[in-house]
C-alpha positions as CSV (number, residue, x, y, z in Angstrom):
1,X,-2.3,-161.2,91.3
2,X,-2.3,-157.6,90.0
3,X,-5.7,-156.1,89.5
4,X,-6.7,-154.5,86.2
5,X,-7.0,-150.7,86.3
6,X,-10.0,-149.1,84.6
7,X,-9.6,-148.6,80.9
8,X,-7.2,-151.5,80.5
9,X,-8.7,-154.8,79.3
10,X,-7.4,-158.3,79.6
11,X,-7.6,-158.8,75.8
12,X,-5.5,-155.7,75.3
13,X,-2.8,-157.1,77.6
14,X,-3.0,-160.4,75.7
15,X,-2.3,-158.5,72.5
16,X,0.6,-156.8,74.2
17,X,2.1,-160.1,75.2
18,X,1.6,-161.5,71.7
19,X,3.1,-158.4,70.1
20,X,6.1,-158.6,72.4
21,X,6.7,-162.2,71.6
22,X,6.5,-161.6,67.8
23,X,8.8,-158.6,68.2
24,X,11.4,-160.8,69.9
25,X,10.9,-163.3,67.1
26,X,11.6,-160.5,64.6
27,X,14.8,-159.6,66.4
28,X,16.0,-163.2,66.4
29,X,15.1,-163.8,62.8
30,X,16.6,-160.6,61.5
31,X,19.9,-160.8,63.3
32,X,22.6,-161.6,60.8
33,X,24.9,-162.9,63.5
34,X,22.6,-163.7,66.4
35,X,24.7,-163.4,69.5
36,X,22.3,-162.8,72.3
37,X,25.1,-161.6,74.6
38,X,26.8,-159.5,71.9
39,X,28.2,-156.1,72.9
40,X,27.6,-153.3,70.5
41,X,30.6,-151.9,68.6
42,X,30.3,-148.5,70.4
43,X,30.2,-150.2,73.8
44,X,33.0,-152.6,72.9
45,X,35.2,-149.7,71.9
46,X,34.5,-147.9,75.1
47,X,35.3,-151.0,77.2
48,X,38.6,-151.4,75.3
49,X,39.7,-147.8,75.7
50,X,38.9,-147.0,79.3
51,X,41.3,-147.4,82.3
52,X,40.4,-147.2,86.0
53,X,37.1,-147.1,87.8
54,X,34.0,-146.0,86.0
55,X,31.0,-146.8,88.1
56,X,28.2,-145.0,86.4
57,X,29.1,-145.9,82.8
58,X,29.3,-149.6,83.8
59,X,26.0,-149.5,85.6
60,X,24.5,-148.1,82.4
61,X,26.1,-150.7,80.2
62,X,24.9,-153.5,82.5
63,X,21.3,-152.2,82.5
64,X,21.4,-151.7,78.7
65,X,22.6,-155.3,78.3
66,X,19.7,-156.7,80.3
67,X,16.9,-154.7,78.7
68,X,18.1,-155.3,75.2
69,X,19.0,-159.0,75.8
70,X,16.0,-160.8,74.3
71,X,17.4,-164.2,75.5
72,X,17.3,-162.9,79.1
73,X,13.8,-161.5,78.7
74,X,12.4,-164.7,77.1
75,X,13.9,-166.8,79.9
76,X,12.7,-164.4,82.6
77,X,9.2,-164.4,81.0
78,X,9.2,-168.2,81.1
79,X,10.3,-168.3,84.7
80,X,7.5,-166.0,86.0
81,X,4.8,-167.1,83.6
82,X,2.8,-169.1,86.1
83,X,4.1,-167.5,89.3
84,X,1.1,-165.7,90.9
85,X,2.6,-164.8,94.3
86,X,5.2,-162.0,94.6
87,X,7.1,-164.1,97.1
88,X,7.6,-166.8,94.5
89,X,8.6,-164.3,91.9
90,X,11.2,-162.8,94.2
91,X,12.6,-166.3,95.1
92,X,13.0,-167.4,91.5
93,X,14.3,-164.1,90.2
94,X,16.8,-164.0,93.0
95,X,18.0,-167.5,92.2
96,X,18.5,-166.5,88.5
97,X,20.2,-163.3,89.5
98,X,22.6,-165.1,91.8
99,X,23.6,-167.7,89.2
100,X,23.9,-164.9,86.5
101,X,26.1,-162.8,88.8
102,X,28.4,-165.6,90.0
103,X,29.5,-166.8,86.6
104,X,29.7,-163.3,85.1
105,X,31.9,-161.9,87.9
106,X,34.1,-165.1,88.3
107,X,34.3,-165.7,84.6
108,X,35.7,-162.3,83.8
109,X,37.9,-162.1,87.0
110,X,39.5,-165.5,86.4
111,X,39.4,-165.5,82.6
112,X,37.0,-168.4,82.2
113,X,35.8,-168.4,78.6
114,X,33.6,-170.7,76.5
115,X,33.0,-170.5,72.8
116,X,30.4,-167.8,72.4
117,X,28.4,-169.9,69.9
118,X,28.3,-172.9,72.2
119,X,27.2,-171.0,75.3
120,X,24.6,-169.0,73.4
121,X,23.2,-172.2,71.9
122,X,22.8,-173.5,75.5
123,X,21.0,-170.2,76.4
124,X,18.6,-170.7,73.5
125,X,17.9,-174.2,74.8
126,X,17.2,-172.7,78.3
127,X,14.2,-170.8,76.7
128,X,13.0,-174.1,75.1
129,X,13.4,-176.0,78.4
130,X,11.5,-173.5,80.4
131,X,8.6,-173.2,77.9
132,X,8.3,-177.0,77.8
133,X,8.3,-177.0,81.6
134,X,5.5,-174.5,81.6
135,X,3.5,-176.7,79.3
136,X,3.9,-179.7,81.6
137,X,5.8,-181.6,79.0
138,X,8.2,-183.4,81.3
139,X,5.5,-184.8,83.5
140,X,3.6,-186.1,80.4
141,X,6.7,-187.5,78.7
142,X,8.8,-188.8,81.7
143,X,6.3,-188.8,84.6
144,X,8.5,-186.5,86.7
145,X,8.7,-182.8,87.4
146,X,12.3,-181.4,87.4
147,X,13.3,-179.2,90.3
148,X,12.4,-175.8,88.9
149,X,14.6,-173.9,91.3
150,X,17.6,-176.0,90.5
151,X,17.0,-175.5,86.8
152,X,16.7,-171.8,87.2
153,X,20.0,-171.6,89.0
154,X,21.8,-173.8,86.4
155,X,20.5,-171.7,83.5
156,X,21.4,-168.5,85.4
157,X,24.9,-169.8,85.6
158,X,24.9,-170.3,81.8
159,X,23.5,-166.9,81.2
160,X,26.2,-165.3,83.2
161,X,28.9,-167.4,81.5
162,X,27.6,-166.1,78.2
163,X,28.1,-162.5,79.2
164,X,31.5,-163.2,80.7
165,X,32.7,-164.9,77.5
166,X,31.7,-161.8,75.5
167,X,33.3,-159.3,77.9
168,X,36.6,-161.3,77.9
169,X,36.8,-160.9,74.1
170,X,37.1,-157.2,74.6
171,X,40.0,-157.4,77.1
172,X,38.7,-155.1,79.7
173,X,41.5,-153.3,81.6
174,X,42.7,-154.8,84.8
175,X,42.9,-151.4,86.5
176,X,39.5,-150.9,88.3
177,X,38.3,-154.3,87.0
178,X,36.6,-155.5,90.2
179,X,34.8,-152.2,90.8
180,X,33.7,-151.9,87.1
181,X,32.5,-155.5,87.1
182,X,30.5,-155.0,90.3
183,X,29.0,-151.8,88.8
184,X,28.1,-153.7,85.6
185,X,26.4,-156.4,87.6
186,X,24.4,-153.8,89.6
187,X,23.3,-152.4,86.2
188,X,22.3,-155.8,85.1
189,X,20.1,-156.2,88.1
190,X,18.5,-152.8,87.6
191,X,17.7,-153.7,84.0
192,X,16.3,-157.0,85.2
193,X,14.0,-155.3,87.7
194,X,12.8,-152.9,85.0
195,X,12.1,-155.8,82.6
196,X,10.4,-157.8,85.3
197,X,8.2,-154.9,86.3
198,X,6.9,-154.6,82.7
199,X,6.4,-158.4,82.5
200,X,4.5,-158.6,85.8
201,X,2.2,-155.7,84.9
202,X,1.3,-157.1,81.5
203,X,0.9,-160.7,82.9
204,X,-1.3,-159.3,85.7
205,X,-3.7,-157.9,83.2
206,X,-3.5,-160.9,80.9
207,X,-4.3,-163.4,83.6
208,X,-7.7,-161.8,84.0
209,X,-8.8,-163.0,80.6
210,X,-11.0,-166.1,80.6
211,X,-8.9,-167.4,77.7
212,X,-5.6,-167.0,79.5
213,X,-4.8,-170.7,79.8
214,X,-5.4,-171.4,76.1
215,X,-3.5,-168.3,75.1
216,X,-0.7,-169.2,77.5
217,X,-0.2,-172.5,75.6
218,X,0.2,-170.7,72.3
219,X,2.6,-168.2,73.9
220,X,4.8,-170.9,75.3
221,X,4.8,-172.7,72.0
222,X,6.0,-169.4,70.4
223,X,8.7,-169.3,73.0
224,X,9.8,-172.8,72.1
225,X,10.1,-171.8,68.5
226,X,12.1,-168.7,69.4
227,X,14.5,-170.8,71.5
228,X,14.9,-173.3,68.7
229,X,15.7,-170.4,66.3
230,X,18.3,-168.9,68.6
231,X,19.9,-172.3,69.2
232,X,19.9,-173.2,65.5
233,X,21.6,-169.8,64.6
234,X,24.3,-170.4,67.1
235,X,25.0,-174.0,65.9
236,X,25.1,-172.7,62.3
237,X,27.5,-170.0,63.4
238,X,29.7,-172.4,65.2
239,X,29.9,-174.8,62.2
240,X,30.7,-171.8,59.9
241,X,33.5,-170.6,62.2
242,X,35.3,-174.0,62.4
């Protein structure tokens, strides 16, 4: 567990986590068309216009997608919430990254696409699933504990499929496609590491609070609410589009 430097209190870190969760809630509630894997118009235009290999721009786009993807951040937060050893954090994050990378790369390369509303609804449910798991709901309700590593891999595959589906809509040029996709994926992993570093630092401070377990329950309930909101928005969007 990360120790608390002088001048930084556990209550302050708890407030930081709470503020982050409510900020994510604001993003979800204020989005007129909440597509967690949406690509900004400027980035979409760039993707459509370029031809050939562009390593650095695609690394930037991948990192930008991760650090601004509140669905990714919420799920990542849920995954590491009760992981105290860096070895465990590395294992779970690697599993998620593997799943995310496989379906993103293969999905775009082979043209696999799923309705964006459907896949993003599933991604919203992944946040709900993980928060319920953190609260021990499955053990209380069903008397079993699901395989957390398998669940992380499966939802990683869905997260990658969501991104692949969105990229396919913008018809990225075939010339330089593989190199650009690999660069994008490298950027995604860089962004994930940056987000993870912030999460671990804040969590390290927060866990020193004697009220951590009680506050953790509230935080995971908030995550459930956010996941339900994201899922509901996608379902509504799907119904409106049919």
